[in-house]
Structure formats: C-alpha cells, structure tokens
C-alpha positions as CSV (number, residue, x, y, z in Angstrom):
1,M,0.0,0.0,0.0
2,H,1.2,3.5,-0.8
3,D,1.9,6.1,1.9
4,L,-0.3,9.1,2.2
5,L,0.4,11.4,-0.7
6,Q,1.2,15.0,-0.1
7,P,1.7,17.8,-2.7
8,L,5.4,17.9,-3.7
9,L,4.7,20.5,-6.4
10,A,1.3,22.2,-6.4
11,K,1.6,23.8,-9.8
12,V,4.7,23.7,-12.0
13,P,4.9,24.8,-15.7
14,V,5.8,22.3,-18.4
15,L,8.5,23.5,-20.7
16,G,9.3,22.5,-24.3
17,L,5.6,22.1,-25.3
18,P,4.7,21.5,-28.9
19,R,3.5,24.7,-30.7
20,R,0.1,23.2,-31.4
21,L,-1.8,21.7,-28.5
22,A,-5.4,22.8,-28.9
23,R,-6.6,19.7,-30.8
24,S,-4.7,17.1,-28.6
25,G,-7.6,16.5,-26.2
26,L,-5.5,17.5,-23.2
27,G,-7.6,18.6,-20.2
28,I,-7.4,19.4,-16.6
29,G,-7.3,16.3,-14.4
30,D,-5.6,14.1,-17.0
31,A,-3.0,11.7,-15.5
32,A,0.6,11.9,-16.7
33,K,3.8,10.1,-16.0
34,L,7.3,11.3,-15.2
35,H,10.4,9.9,-16.8
36,L,14.1,10.7,-16.4
37,L,15.5,11.7,-19.7
38,P,19.1,11.0,-20.8
39,D,20.0,14.7,-20.5
40,G,19.0,14.8,-16.8
41,L,15.7,16.5,-17.3
42,I,12.4,15.0,-16.2
43,G,10.0,14.4,-19.2
44,I,6.2,14.1,-19.0
45,T,4.2,11.7,-21.1
46,L,0.5,11.0,-21.4
47,P,-2.1,9.8,-23.8
48,L,-2.8,12.5,-26.4
49,R,-5.2,12.5,-29.3
50,H,-4.0,12.6,-32.8
51,H,-5.4,11.7,-36.2
52,I,-4.2,8.9,-38.4
53,L,-4.1,10.1,-42.0
54,G,-5.7,13.2,-40.8
55,L,-9.1,11.5,-40.4
56,I,-9.1,8.7,-37.8
57,P,-8.9,9.8,-34.2
58,H,-6.4,7.8,-32.1
59,R,-4.9,8.1,-28.6
60,A,-1.3,7.3,-28.1
61,T,1.2,8.0,-25.4
62,R,3.2,11.1,-26.4
63,Y,5.9,13.2,-24.9
64,L,4.4,16.5,-23.7
65,G,7.5,18.4,-22.4
66,H,9.8,18.6,-19.5
67,L,10.0,20.2,-16.0
68,D,12.3,23.1,-15.0
69,D,15.6,22.7,-13.1
70,A,14.1,23.3,-9.6
71,A,11.4,20.7,-10.1
72,T,13.9,18.2,-11.6
73,A,16.2,18.6,-8.6
74,L,13.3,18.0,-6.2
75,L,11.9,14.9,-8.0
76,T,15.0,13.1,-9.3
77,P,15.7,11.3,-6.1
78,A,12.1,10.0,-5.9
79,L,12.2,8.8,-9.5
80,L,15.6,7.1,-9.0
81,H,14.3,5.4,-5.9
82,G,11.1,4.3,-7.7
83,D,8.7,6.2,-5.4
84,H,5.0,6.3,-6.4
85,L,4.2,9.8,-7.8
86,R,0.8,11.1,-8.8
87,V,1.0,13.6,-11.7
88,R,-2.1,15.5,-12.9
89,I,-2.6,18.3,-15.4
90,V,-3.9,21.3,-13.4
91,D,-3.9,24.1,-15.9
92,V,-4.1,24.2,-19.7
93,T,-4.2,27.3,-21.9
94,A,-4.4,26.6,-25.6
95,E,-2.2,28.6,-28.0
96,H,-5.2,30.5,-29.5
97,L,-6.2,31.7,-25.9
98,S,-2.7,32.5,-24.7
99,P,-1.5,36.1,-24.8
100,T,1.9,34.9,-26.1
101,G,0.4,32.7,-28.8
102,L,2.1,29.6,-27.3
103,P,0.3,26.9,-25.3
104,E,0.8,26.8,-21.5
105,V,0.4,23.6,-19.3
106,H,1.0,23.2,-15.6
107,V,1.1,20.0,-13.6
108,S,0.9,19.0,-10.0
109,V,3.0,16.2,-8.4
110,W,2.0,14.4,-5.3
111,G,4.0,11.8,-3.4
112,A,5.4,10.7,-0.1
113,P,7.9,13.2,1.0
114,R,11.5,12.0,1.2
115,P,13.7,12.9,4.1
116,R,16.3,15.4,3.2
117,P,19.9,14.3,3.4
118,G,21.4,15.2,6.8
119,A,18.1,15.5,8.5
120,A,17.8,13.4,11.7
C-alpha cells in the first residue's frame, strides 16, 4: 500500500511544449507520467489524441514536455528510488487563448515526502 500522498509541487509549468496543443484533447485532471531523460531532465508523457491520415482519431502516449531545473532537482531522487508519484494536469491554456500565442500547461505532483539528506 502507498503512503499518504502530499503535494510535492502544487503547480509547476511544463517547458518545451509542442507549438500546437489545442486539438490534442489535453484537459485538466488528465493523468501523466514522469520519466528521467538521458540529458538529466524529467520528461512528461501522457495519452494524447492525434489523427491517423488526418481522419481517424487515435490516442497514443506522447511526450508533452519537461520540468524546469528546480522541479527536476526535487523529483529526481524520488524517480531514482522508484517512489509512487501522482501527476495530474492542473492548468491548460491553448495557443489561441494565450497572450503569447504559445500553449501553457501546468502539472501538480503528489507523493510521499522523502527525508532530506542530513536530517535526523
């Protein structure tokens, strides 16, 4: 059984998003997964909608983007240890609604807090 989950990151932006996100079917509350990338960043994947041959809707697990350096430093030990983390989309702004013209996505990460090194 998992420990009680607490918010580790209440709302953190996802960086490196694709330029077009409006038609992906991404919504608030969608579950996502975190993965350590070879370059040391933490990537986010989740099932997104796309169209085969431009006509047939299909959902497939896709790379969404990555977390910033501060979030990566906080979550890397938990990922290396294999801790259970709950990741949810908490804010989505499609590119056509954003003042910058670029999509914005924020996630929350919940998990069992890890003791800090040197803490007794």
